[in-house]
N, C-alpha and C positions, 0 to 999 in steps of 0.2 A: 622699517623704521630708519630714519636718517641718523647718521652717525653723529656722536656728541661733538660740540665745538670745543676744540683744543687750543689754549693759547700757549705759545712757547716763548717766554721772556728770557733772553740770555745776554749776560755780559759779553763784550767782544775781546778786547784786548787781554791775552794770556788766558782765555776761556775758549773761545772759538778762533781767533786769529792771534799771530805771533810775529814779534819782530824776529830778525836773523839771531840776535843774542839770546832770544827766549825759546827757540825752537827745541832745545834738548835732544838733538839727534845723537843718541848715544851708541847707536848700532853702527856696524861696519858700513863704510861708505857703500859699498855694493848693495846693501840692503835698506838703505835710506829711502823713504817715500818720495815720490815725485812731488813738487810743491807747485801751487798757483799763487802768483802775486795777486793781492786783493787789494792794495794801496801804493800808491806811488805819490811822493812828495818832494817838490823841487827836483823834480827829474830823476829821483832815487827811488828804487824799491824798498818799501817800508814794512810791509805786514804780509803774512803769508798764511794759507791753509793747505792741507795735503789735497790732491786731486781727489782722492776720495772722500775726503770731507765736503768738498765742493758738490760732489754728486748727491751726497747725503742731504745737503742743506736744499738743494733744489727740490729733492723728493719730499723734504718734509714740508715744503709750501703746498703740496698737494693735500696734505691732510690736518694742517693746523694753521692758525694766524701766527706767523713768526714776526716777533717784536724785538728788534736789537734794542738792547737796555744798556746804556753806557754812561760813564762820566764825562766822557768827551763833549765838548760844546757842538753845537749843530754843525759848525764850519769844518771842524776836524772830523766829525762823522761823516759828512758828505764827500770826504776824500776816498772813503772807503767804496770799493766797487764789488759788491758780494755777488755770488753766482745766484741765479734763480731770479723769479720776478721781484720787482722792487716792492719791499713791504709796505702795507697801507699806513701802519702805525711805526713809530721809532720813539724811543725815549732818550734824551741827551741831557746833559749837565746834571746827571744823578737825579733825574725827575724833574728838574727845573724847566725843561722844555719838552713839550709833547708834539711831535710832527704828525701831521696828517697829510698823506701823500706828499710828503717834505715839506709841508708849509707849517710854520709854528702856529700853534692854538693860542692866541692872545689872551683868551678868557683864563685858561689854565695857568699860564704864565703870570697873569696878573694876580691871581688867587694865591700863588706860591709865594710870590714877593710880598704880599700882605701878611701872610702866615709868618714868614721870616722876620718881619719887622716887629711883629707882637711878640715873638717866642724867644729870641735868641739876640746876642750882643751884635751890634752892626759891622758890616763887611769892613768898614774903614778902621774899626779899632784892631781886627785881627791883621789887616794888612800893615798897620803900624807895628804891631807887635813883632811880625816876621821881619820887617825892614829893619828894625832896631836890634833885634836878637840873632838873626842869622848871618853867620860869617861869611863875607866875600871869598873868603879862601875856598869854601866847598859850594857856594851858591853859583849856579851859572845863569839862571832867570828867576826873575818874580812874575807870576802871571796870575790875571784874574780872568775867570770864566762866566762870561755872560752876566756879569755884576751879582753873581750868585755867591761864589765862593772862591778860594785863593789857591794856589799851588806854587811851589818851588821846583825848579829843576835843578838836581845837585849832583855833585862829583861823589857817588855812593861810597867809594873807598875811604873818603876823607870825612865822611858825616859822622859826628859823634852821636852814638846811639842814646847818650845820657840826654842831649839836647833834644832828641825827639819825645823822648819819655817825659820831659819837663814840659814841653810844648803840649803834649796830650794832657797833662793835668790841668795847664792853664786854660786850654780850650772847653775842657769837661766844665769847669766852673762857669763857663759863659754860653754853654748850649751848643757847644760845637764839638765836631769828631775829627781825629786826626788819622790819616792813613798813609803808610809808606809803601809805595809799588815802584819797584824798579829804581829808576833815577828820580822819581817824583814823589813829593810829600804834599799830601792834601789836606787842607783845613776846610771842613764842609759843616755847615749847620745841621744840627741833629734833625730838625723837622724836613729838612731836603731829602727825600727818599725816593728810591727807585720803586719801592713797594707800593707807594700812594699812586704813582703814575700807572703802574700795572693794573692796580685795582679799577682804575678809571677806564682802561683800555678794556678790561674784562667785563666791565658793566656796559659799554658801547657795543662790544661785539656779541653778548650774550654767551661767552664762553663759560662752560660748566667744568672745565678742568684746566688747571694752571701748572705747568712745568717750568723749572728754571735752573739756571746753572751760573756759576760765579766762582771767582778765585780770592776777592779780597774782602777786606773788612767792611767797605762800602756795599758789598754784595749780600752780606748777612741778613739784613731785614728783607732783601728781595728772596732769599732762599727760604727763609721762615714763613713768608706769606703765601707761598706756593702749596700745592697740594703734594707736589715731589720736587725734590731738588738734587742738584749733583754738585759736587765741587771736585776738582782735579787734585793729583798728589803734589802740586806746587802751589806757592803764593802765601799771602798773609793767613788765610783761614787754616792752611795745611800747617804752616809752622806754628800755629796757636792750638793745633789739634782739636779744632772747632768742628762741632757736629751738632745734630739735632735729630729727634725721632723720624722725622720724614727725608732726611738728607742721606743720599748715597755717597760714601767717600771712595773715590776712584783711585786706583794705583797709578794710573799713568800721568807722566808728567810731558810738559812740552806740547809740541805740536800733536802728539799722538793722543794726548788728553781731549783736544778740540774734536778729533775724529770719534772717539768712544762717547764723548757726551752726545753728539749727533745721532749716534746710533741709539743710545739710551732714548732720546727723545722721540725717534721714530718707533721704537719698539712700545714705548708708554702710550703714545699716540695712537698707535695701531691697536693696543689692548683696548683703549677706550672707545675705538670704533667697533669693537666686538662686545662693548657693556661691561668690560673688566675695569670700570673706573673705581 
């Protein structure tokens, strides 16, 4: 009997790939893992995974549909050069873009835009609020992602957390969610979810088991929608001590967590192949 089809939907930044600042190399230098650079931007290395994680990701492609699932825009995602075969499907812009062999599925994108227009406050209202309330003292950049959501790049040490809390309340009343990840504050419409796009990919691939991993508030719906999920010992979800029945909380932090997550994916995927779904 053929093995069940397994779908692995994983967040990327601070889940599988890590900036230099997020690596959390707490071990002695002589014991630090060898790293593989998987993203270069403006001629500078930007994101890494361990060489072991790279080998595990390549192996994962043999037993599962691996679907990168990110809040990055399509352009930002395509800067990443992951090891192994190019994924057939990728989810960008927090579910607003579904890529099939690197090409945007326009029908999916149009359907998402229509849903947002009917269910939550418009992007322009949110952009105006950010522009008028965020202090230039700690804001470095105002950005809009694919005309779907907005985010700020900030000086984290100067950012007033009370402002973030106030923004979250304001956004909640308008059908939006706020997420603070590193130096970025995201304002995202609630109907714009990674889980909806993952369900669509599962339908198209005929997957019978969905595995997921993520570290931020924007990954919570993805983890809840999966049959099994993992979160690392760092990030927004860890800070909130967030968990759920089918979620495994890992102790590892930083790039070591990315390696552990891939081992968990492989183990669960192999178990599915042996009928242990």
